[in-house]
N, C-alpha and C positions, 0 to 999 in steps of 0.2 A: 539757266535757273531764273534769272531776272525776267526772261521772256514768259516764263510760266507764272511768275508771281503777279506781274502787272495785269494780265487779262482776268485772273481770278479776283483780284482786288476790284477791277472794273465791274465784274459781274456782281460782286457783293454790293457795291454802291447802287447798281441798277436794281437789284432785288430789294434793297432798303427803300429806294425811291418809289418803286411801283407797288410793293407789298409790305408796308410797315406793320400791318396788322395780321401778317401771315401766321397761321397756327404753327406752334412749335412741333406738332406731331408729324409734319411733312418731313420725309427723309431728306438728308442733306443733298444727296445726288439728284433727286427730283427737283429740289429747290434750285440747284445750280443749273440744271438743263433748262428749266423753264425761264430762268433769268437770262440765260444765254440766248434763247430763242427771242425773248423780248428785246434784247440788245440788238440782235440782227435785224429785227423788224424796224427798230428805231433808226439804225444806220441806213437801211434801205430807203425809208421815208425821207430822211434828211438828204440823202444822195439824189433821189429823184426830184425833190423840190428844188434843190440847188441847180440841177440840170435845166429845169424849166426856166429859172431866172437867167 
């Protein structure tokens, strides 16, 4: 249960950070999937940059 709550909370924070002015008409599922994709991109970028260092 906690494993499911934490990632969803993380995606909500990411969605708020990247799209604070997001229109309310966007379906919740679409909003979550796009925020998850953004989160994966961010993780990949930070991972590759840390490997360079």
